[in-house]
Each structure stands twice: as C-alpha cells, then as structure tokens.
VOGU-3710 file (C-alpha; in Angstrom, 3 decimals, decimal comma):
1> xxxxxxxxxx> 72,573/82,637/95,232  71,472/79,969/92,825  72,558/76,378/93,172  76,126/76,041/91,961  77,858/73,489/89,795  81,658/73,415/89,891  83,378/73,724/86,523  86,777/72,225/85,677  88,428/75,506/86,631  87,025/75,316/90,145
11> xxxxxxxxxx> 84,891/78,418/89,535  81,317/77,665/90,442  78,765/78,366/87,751  76,519/80,599/89,800  75,306/83,618/87,900  76,636/86,000/90,550  79,475/84,444/92,555  81,119/86,350/95,380  84,441/87,869/94,315  87,142/88,569/96,891
21> xxxxxxxxxx> 89,311/91,505/95,824  92,699/91,422/97,534  94,565/94,744/97,708  98,147/94,380/98,956  99,414/97,549/100,643  102,684/98,745/102,110  102,912/102,426/103,054  100,404/103,232/100,316  98,044/105,598/102,145  98,445/108,095/99,296
31> xxxxxxxxxx> 97,237/105,475/96,760  94,378/103,877/98,695  91,660/106,544/98,183  91,888/106,256/94,386  92,083/102,461/94,408  89,330/101,830/96,942  87,174/104,628/95,542  87,223/102,837/92,185  86,017/99,663/93,894  83,093/101,573/95,396
41> xxxxxxxxxx> 82,031/102,385/91,821  81,949/98,763/90,608  78,787/97,747/88,775  79,139/94,145/89,972  77,416/93,969/93,381  78,738/90,742/94,914  82,259/91,331/96,143  84,288/91,909/99,258  87,444/93,986/99,562  90,352/92,772/101,665
51> xxxxxxxxxx> 93,297/95,125/102,141  96,375/93,316/103,380  98,504/95,874/105,164  102,054/94,595/104,948  103,459/96,195/108,114  102,969/99,802/106,973  104,498/102,624/109,003  102,449/105,395/107,371  98,815/106,213/108,207  97,341/103,477/105,969
61> xxxxxxxxxx> 95,548/101,678/108,794  94,067/104,883/110,226  92,878/105,939/106,768  91,248/102,554/106,179  89,421/102,611/109,525  88,265/106,200/109,064  87,403/106,390/105,345  86,784/102,793/104,267  85,023/100,965/107,120  83,488/98,445/104,703
71> xxxxxxxxxx> 86,936/97,053/103,873  88,296/94,021/105,717  91,850/94,705/106,848  94,438/92,008/107,425  97,126/93,795/109,438  100,468/92,029/109,211  103,089/92,924/111,819  105,912/92,776/109,276  106,257/93,189/105,538  105,993/89,708/104,012
81> xxxxxxxxxx> 106,530/90,956/100,473  104,056/91,014/97,635  103,367/87,274/97,438  103,206/86,913/101,224  100,686/89,733/101,459  98,507/88,437/98,638  98,573/84,917/100,078  97,507/86,272/103,487  94,494/87,816/101,739  93,706/84,593/99,914
91> xxxxxxxxxx> 93,647/82,717/103,224  90,818/84,867/104,639  88,905/85,356/101,379  85,324/84,084/101,216  84,773/84,469/97,481  84,450/81,801/94,831  86,604/84,019/92,615  89,790/85,707/93,806  91,005/88,965/92,261  94,116/90,987/93,020
101> xxxxxxxxxx> 94,222/94,760/92,544  97,419/96,611/93,354  97,018/99,587/95,674  98,305/101,978/92,986  95,673/100,869/90,448  92,244/102,255/89,604  89,630/99,761/88,391  87,168/100,569/85,636  83,590/100,446/86,996  82,823/97,357/84,871
111> xxxxxxxxxx> 86,042/95,513/85,830  84,473/92,815/88,020  81,360/92,482/85,841  83,507/91,806/82,778  85,914/89,456/84,570  83,098/87,333/86,012  81,359/87,249/82,619  84,591/86,152/80,910  85,080/83,311/83,393  81,507/82,153/82,818
121> xxxxxxxxxx> 81,949/82,260/79,032  85,088/80,153/79,377  84,567/77,654/82,219  87,713/75,816/81,121  89,800/78,858/82,146  91,472/78,881/85,523  92,161/82,613/85,500  91,474/85,828/83,646  93,444/89,051/83,409  92,149/92,457/82,342
131> xxxxxxxxxx> 93,571/95,048/80,021  95,668/97,444/82,124  96,396/101,010/81,035  99,209/103,155/82,388  97,973/105,362/85,218  99,535/108,531/83,826  98,933/107,742/80,123  95,454/106,289/79,787  95,905/105,718/76,039  98,867/103,345/76,527
141> xxxxxxxxxx> 98,718/99,682/77,545  100,675/98,372/80,484  99,453/94,901/79,549  96,527/93,305/77,769  96,830/90,132/79,772  99,552/87,836/80,970  100,032/84,281/79,800  102,415/81,352/79,913  103,623/79,868/76,656  103,841/76,147/76,025
151> xxxxxxxxxx> 107,444/76,375/77,229  106,209/77,685/80,593  107,777/81,118/80,155  105,435/83,975/81,173  104,828/86,965/78,926  102,448/89,916/78,531  100,426/91,022/75,517  100,404/94,585/74,225  103,045/96,087/76,526  103,517/99,843/75,843
161> xxxxxxxx> 101,269/99,753/72,759  98,809/102,558/72,128  95,315/101,343/73,114  93,193/101,371/69,978  90,755/98,681/71,066  92,839/95,859/69,605  92,513/93,827/72,823  88,883/94,637/73,704
//
C-alpha cells in the first residue's frame, strides 16, 4: 500500500485501502450462499469478509466452514441483535473502511470499487451508502441512500421508486 494521509473523515487517502465487510447473520444459512457468492465476484481486490454469527441454531456455521473458508467468522454465543452483531464485527475489523452487507443482500460486482471511489472523491464524507434494489424486483429501489436532515431526522431517498438511473 502507498503511504497514507488521513482525511477529515478518518478515511486514509490510499489508492486501495482495505475494506472490512461485516455480514451480520442469525439463522441465515439459506441466504449466505447468495450474499457471500456476490462478494467473491467483487472487482475491488482489497477486502476482508467478517460474518458475525449471532447465536444461530441452523447450519450457518457449518456452511461457512465448509463452503466459505476465506471468511472470518465471529461466533457469538447469544443473539445480540443487529447492532450488537455489527459492532462485534467492527471490533475485529482490520480495514480502513468499514462496510455492512446484510446476509439477505446480493452486492453488485462493482459495489466496493464504487464505494471506495466515492469516498476518495469526497474526502469530507464520513460515510457512503449505495443504491439498493429490491431482491425480488430488481427494477425497484429499496433506497438510493440514507441521510440525516439538518433536524437530525433520518430518511431514505427513492424508496419504492422505479429505478430509471435517476440516482446513478
């Protein structure tokens, strides 16, 4: 890696920073092959995948060991909820950039490449969110990014709109 300079956002300005992708999981063995398979197809080469298993009682852990040996697994004894699971992943992450991908999501192959590029184009940004399409209706937006207004109230752009490239 090249020498890094820290921007205001805390993201270092290396050309190819390590990204830690945190995948929270609870009894999601049926979702993991699609999710983790999409991460194997990423065009961005510098990332690690951390699956936080939130006390699953299905065969998630066996599936991960058998089919996805490259994935780091944080096995929690009990379900700590979504935030508790994600935070457990953050604690062991090695990346300069942290990304969260839900276990029932499928990432576009250019997802990490585009997110890292966006953060480098906007070093003043502390976070970036991608456009998310519905899993069963790929022409419909789930969200085109979340934000907080000046009043501190969170909102999402483009919810349930037909995707016509308006947020590309």
